[in-house]
C-alpha positions in Angstrom: 141.1 -18.5 19.2 138.7 -21.1 20.5 136.8 -18.8 22.8 134.5 -16.7 20.2 133.5 -19.9 19.1 131.6 -20.6 22.3 128.7 -18.9 22.2 127.5 -20.4 18.6 128.1 -23.8 20.4 126.2 -23.5 22.7 123.8 -21.5 20.9 123.5 -24.7 18.4 122.9 -26.4 21.7 120.3 -24.6 23.1 118.6 -24.8 19.7 118.7 -28.2 19.1 117.2 -28.9 22.9 114.5 -26.5 21.7 113.4 -28.4 18.9 113.6 -31.3 20.3 111.8 -30.5 22.9 108.7 -29.0 21.2 108.8 -32.6 19.2 108.9 -34.5 22.1 105.6 -32.3 23.7 104.0 -32.0 21.0 104.1 -35.9 19.9 102.4 -35.7 23.9 100.1 -33.9 22.4 98.9 -35.5 19.3 99.3 -38.9 21.3 96.4 -37.5 23.3 94.3 -36.6 20.9 94.5 -39.4 18.5 93.9 -41.9 21.8 91.1 -39.2 22.7 88.8 -38.5 19.5 89.9 -42.6 18.6 88.3 -43.6 21.7 84.3 -43.0 20.5 85.2 -43.9 17.0 84.4 -47.6 17.3 80.8 -47.6 19.4 79.2 -44.0 17.8 77.0 -46.3 15.8 76.0 -48.0 19.0 75.6 -44.9 20.5 73.1 -44.2 18.4 70.9 -47.1 18.5 70.9 -46.4 22.4 69.4 -43.0 21.9 66.8 -44.5 19.5 68.2 -45.0 15.9 67.4 -48.3 14.7 67.4 -50.5 11.0 69.9 -50.6 8.9 69.9 -48.0 6.2 68.4 -44.9 8.7 71.4 -46.0 11.3 73.5 -45.8 8.3 72.6 -41.9 7.8 72.7 -41.4 11.1 76.2 -42.0 11.4 77.1 -40.3 8.8 75.4 -37.6 9.8 77.8 -38.0 13.4 80.7 -38.2 11.5 81.0 -36.0 9.6 79.5 -32.9 11.6 82.0 -31.4 13.2 84.3 -31.6 9.9 81.7 -28.7 8.0 81.8 -26.6 10.7 86.3 -27.5 10.6 86.5 -27.4 6.4 84.7 -23.7 6.9 86.6 -22.1 9.9 90.5 -23.3 9.0 91.4 -21.2 7.0 90.7 -18.4 9.9 92.2 -19.9 12.0 95.3 -20.5 9.5 95.9 -17.0 9.2 95.4 -16.7 13.0 98.3 -18.4 13.6 100.6 -16.6 11.4 99.5 -13.6 13.5 99.2 -14.8 16.6 101.5 -18.0 16.5 100.8 -21.7 16.2 100.7 -22.5 20.3 97.7 -20.8 20.6 95.6 -22.8 18.3 97.0 -25.9 20.5 95.8 -23.9 23.8 92.1 -23.6 21.8 91.8 -26.4 20.4 92.4 -28.5 22.9 90.3 -26.9 25.5 87.3 -26.4 23.4 87.6 -30.3 22.5 87.9 -31.5 26.3 84.5 -29.3 27.0 82.9 -30.3 24.0 83.9 -34.0 24.3 82.4 -34.4 27.8 79.5 -32.7 26.9 78.3 -35.5 24.3 78.2 -37.9 27.4 75.2 -36.3 28.4 73.0 -35.8 25.3 69.5 -37.3 25.3 68.8 -37.5 21.1 71.1 -38.4 17.9 70.6 -34.4 17.1 71.7 -33.5 19.9 74.8 -35.5 18.8 74.8 -34.4 15.8 75.2 -30.7 17.2 77.8 -31.1 19.6 79.4 -32.3 16.9 79.0 -29.7 14.6 80.4 -26.9 17.4 83.9 -29.7 17.3 84.2 -28.2 14.1 85.1 -24.8 16.2 87.4 -26.7 18.1 89.5 -28.9 15.0 93.3 -27.8 14.2 95.3 -29.3 17.1 97.0 -31.8 14.9 97.8 -29.6 11.9 99.0 -26.8 13.7 101.1 -29.2 15.7 103.1 -29.9 12.3 102.6 -27.0 11.5 104.6 -25.7 14.1 106.7 -28.7 14.0 107.9 -27.6 9.8 108.6 -24.1 11.0 110.9 -24.9 14.1 112.9 -28.0 12.4 115.9 -28.3 10.3 115.3 -28.5 6.9 117.2 -31.6 6.2 114.9 -33.1 9.3 111.5 -32.3 8.0 110.1 -35.4 6.5 112.3 -37.3 9.5 110.3 -35.0 12.1 106.9 -35.1 10.6 107.3 -38.8 10.8 107.8 -39.8 14.4 105.3 -36.7 15.0 102.8 -38.8 13.3 103.7 -41.8 15.3 102.4 -39.7 18.3 98.6 -39.6 16.8 99.1 -43.3 15.6 100.0 -44.6 18.8 97.0 -42.9 20.1 94.8 -44.5 16.9 96.0 -47.7 17.9 95.4 -47.5 21.4 92.0 -45.7 21.6 89.6 -47.5 19.8 90.5 -50.8 21.9 90.4 -49.0 25.3 86.9 -47.3 24.2 85.6 -50.3 22.8 87.2 -52.2 26.3 85.3 -49.0 28.8 82.1 -48.8 26.4 81.5 -53.2 26.7 82.3 -52.9 30.4 80.9 -49.3 31.9 79.2 -47.8 29.2 79.4 -45.7 26.1 78.6 -42.0 28.6 82.0 -42.6 30.5 84.2 -43.1 27.8 82.8 -39.4 26.5 84.1 -38.6 30.0 87.4 -40.2 29.9 87.9 -38.7 26.9 87.1 -35.1 27.7 89.9 -35.4 30.6 92.3 -37.2 28.5 91.4 -33.7 26.0 91.9 -31.8 29.1 95.6 -32.9 30.2 96.7 -32.6 26.3 95.2 -28.4 27.3 97.6 -28.7 30.1 100.9 -30.0 28.5 100.7 -27.9 25.8 100.1 -24.8 27.8 102.9 -25.6 30.1 105.9 -28.1 27.6 105.7 -26.2 24.0 107.5 -23.1 23.2 108.0 -21.3 20.3 109.9 -18.8 18.3 107.0 -16.6 16.9 107.4 -13.2 15.6 104.2 -11.3 15.3 103.7 -9.3 12.5 104.0 -5.4 13.4 100.9 -3.8 13.4 101.8 -1.6 9.8 102.5 -5.2 7.9 98.9 -6.4 6.9 97.9 -9.8 6.4 98.6 -10.7 2.6 95.6 -11.8 0.6 94.8 -15.3 -0.3 96.2 -14.4 -4.2 99.6 -12.8 -2.9 99.9 -16.1 -0.8 99.3 -18.4 -3.8 102.3 -15.7 -5.5 104.4 -16.2 -2.6 104.6 -20.0 -3.8 107.6 -21.9 -5.5 104.9 -23.7 -7.3 101.0 -23.0 -7.0 100.2 -25.7 -8.9 101.8 -28.6 -6.4 101.2 -26.9 -3.7 97.0 -27.3 -5.1 97.1 -30.5 -6.3 98.5 -31.8 -2.8 95.4 -30.3 -1.4 93.2 -32.3 -4.0 95.4 -35.2 -2.7 95.0 -34.4 1.1 91.4 -34.5 0.1 91.0 -37.6 -1.8 93.3 -39.5 0.8 91.1 -38.3 3.6 87.7 -39.3 2.1 88.8 -42.6 1.6 89.6 -43.3 5.0 87.0 -41.4 6.3 84.3 -43.1 3.8 84.9 -46.2 6.2 84.8 -45.2 9.2 80.4 -45.1 9.8 80.2 -48.5 8.1 83.0 -50.5 9.8 81.3 -51.6 13.3 78.1 -52.4 11.3 80.8 -54.5 8.6 82.2 -56.2 11.2 79.1 -56.9 13.0 78.2 -58.6 9.1 80.8 -60.7 9.0 80.6 -62.1 12.3 76.9 -61.7 13.3 77.4 -64.3 16.3 80.2 -62.2 18.0 79.0 -61.0 22.2 81.8 -58.1 22.3 81.8 -56.0 18.4 82.5 -53.1 20.4 86.3 -54.4 21.0 86.5 -56.7 18.2 85.6 -53.7 15.7 87.7 -51.3 18.3 91.0 -53.9 17.4 90.0 -53.6 13.6 90.0 -49.8 13.6 93.3 -49.6 15.5 95.2 -52.2 13.3 96.3 -50.6 11.0 97.7 -47.6 13.7 100.7 -50.6 14.1 101.5 -51.0 10.6 101.6 -47.3 10.5 103.3 -46.9 13.8 106.3 -48.9 12.6 106.4 -47.4 8.9 105.9 -43.4 9.1 109.3 -42.4 11.0 110.9 -45.1 8.3 109.2 -43.8 5.6 109.8 -40.1 6.3 113.3 -40.4 6.6 113.5 -42.6 3.0 111.5 -39.2 1.7 114.1 -36.9 2.6 116.7 -39.1 1.1 114.6 -40.1 -2.1 111.9 -37.7 -2.4 108.8 -37.2 -0.5 106.8 -37.5 -4.1 107.6 -40.6 -5.0 106.2 -42.1 -1.2 103.3 -40.2 -2.1 103.1 -42.4 -5.5 103.8 -45.6 -4.5 101.8 -45.6 -1.7 98.6 -43.9 -3.5 99.1 -47.2 -5.7 99.2 -49.7 -2.9 96.3 -48.1 -1.2 94.0 -48.5 -3.9 95.2 -52.2 -4.5 93.9 -52.8 -0.1 90.7 -51.0 -0.7 89.6 -53.2 -3.4 91.1 -56.9 -1.8 89.0 -54.9 1.4 86.1 -55.9 -0.6 85.9 -59.7 -1.4 86.5 -60.3 2.3 84.9 -63.1 3.7 85.8 -63.0 7.6 87.3 -60.4 10.1 90.5 -62.4 10.4 90.7 -61.2 6.4 89.8 -57.8 7.0 92.3 -57.3 10.1 95.1 -58.5 7.5 94.3 -56.0 4.9 93.8 -53.1 7.8 97.4 -54.2 8.8 98.9 -53.9 5.7 97.2 -50.4 4.7 98.6 -49.1 8.0 102.2 -49.0 6.3 100.4 -46.8 3.0 98.6 -44.6 6.5 102.5 -44.3 8.2 103.4 -42.7 4.0 100.6 -41.0 3.0 99.7 -37.8 5.2 103.5 -37.0 5.9 104.4 -37.5 2.6 102.1 -35.2 1.5 103.0 -32.2 4.6 106.3 -32.6 3.7 105.8 -31.3 0.4 104.1 -28.4 1.5 106.8 -27.1 3.9 109.2 -27.8 1.1 107.2 -25.5 -1.0 106.0 -22.8 1.3 107.8 -19.7 2.9 107.4 -19.5 6.6 105.5 -16.3 6.8 102.3 -17.8 5.2 102.7 -21.6 6.5 99.6 -21.6 8.7 97.9 -20.4 5.8 98.8 -22.6 3.6 98.5 -25.5 6.4 94.9 -24.6 7.3 94.1 -23.8 3.4 95.4 -27.8 3.0 93.5 -28.5 6.3 89.9 -26.8 4.6 90.4 -29.5 1.9 91.2 -32.8 4.4 87.9 -31.4 6.2 86.3 -31.7 2.6 87.7 -35.1 2.8 86.4 -36.3 6.5 82.5 -34.5 5.3 82.2 -36.3 2.2 83.8 -39.5 3.0 81.3 -40.6 6.0 78.4 -39.2 4.0 79.6 -41.5 0.3 80.3 -44.4 3.2 76.8 -43.9 4.7 75.2 -43.7 1.2 76.9 -46.2 -1.1 76.3 -48.4 1.6 72.6 -47.9 2.0 72.0 -48.3 -1.2 74.3 -50.8 -2.5 76.2 -52.4 0.8 79.3 -52.6 2.8 81.3 -53.8 0.3 80.4 -51.5 -2.9 82.1 -48.1 -0.1 86.1 -50.0 0.1 85.2 -50.2 -3.9 84.4 -46.3 -4.5 87.3 -45.9 -2.6 89.7 -47.7 -4.5 88.5 -45.8 -7.6 88.6 -42.3 -6.1 92.5 -43.2 -5.1 93.3 -44.1 -8.5 91.6 -40.8 -9.3 94.1 -39.0 -6.9 97.3 -40.9 -8.1 96.6 -39.9 -11.7 96.1 -36.3 -10.4 99.8 -36.4 -8.3 101.5 -37.9 -11.8 100.2 -34.9 -13.5 101.1 -32.5 -10.7 104.2 -33.9 -10.6 105.9 -34.7 -13.9 108.0 -32.1 -14.1 112.0 -33.6 -12.7 112.2 -31.4 -10.4 109.7 -32.6 -8.8 110.8 -36.0 -8.5 113.1 -34.9 -5.7 110.9 -32.9 -3.7 
């Protein structure tokens, strides 16, 4: 009799609509966050000049502090947010992060001194976690066989924002001034808060009062491969360190390559955005390929190509060559973090997924702290080109480390 079967069919269709709607809503949220956060990147060093910082070495060091300020706090606080997400739900983390960022980003448009900007950037560390919690929520809600594709698709939301953000932010900064961009960014982040509040849904069951939170030791004991998970934490930190080391010096490096340019903020925005174009094209495709051949293989190949491209960037002679190589690096950017997150999701029980993603986020923020400081320090004492060389060497070490963790045959198709 077909009648008893139709309720399951209807339920299945509702579940499909539910996770697809969630994916679309979180894609929009990640897009708005990516757009908002990347809008200010091209001109932060120039904003520091407006606030009274002068001299290449001084500007590099202040830029490093501004870029890394929020990540110091985020690295400390992320495990707490992950623990809270496992007990109260990940949607709450989306709302906390988006509303907090909206308020603090707007406030950065009113600072009068460099130290005030650094302090507000550090306070933003308390609002961290929108994108990683969106990924964790997606990993928990998506069908297992679609995890790689779903995370790759979600990545395109952030990347799409990152593509448009620097160009829009650079153009607005040139035409309307730096402070206006912060106010527009705050408004966009408030829109992210509203969309997450009304359109994101989570099928989350809160633990009962007698279910105590697992200790850190118990969380790792629940993992099928604790060594691999810890290796992925290190990979996240090294990937982000290599990317973030370039941020404080990219605008200054463009100025060095093209000293006569009159629209530095816009050109720097374009150079910052071009990796996002190729990453946008590659992320869903490589995520789907990872579902088929294994995310571990995707991760190793992407790390090798990233190291090669960083070495080539250190040899560029003009902004055109820099743009081409940055475009090629986008293909590896579209593979690296989705591969890591897919592997983490496959190795983690849903009950501790928030904690594990929270730990991973701490390592990401450690990379975001160390990266700008490394880039600023190396550029101040050895020049901009050595930043890319040092980053390439670190990626090679990361590749060797990941090969060690994935050397067992059962990890090759994880």
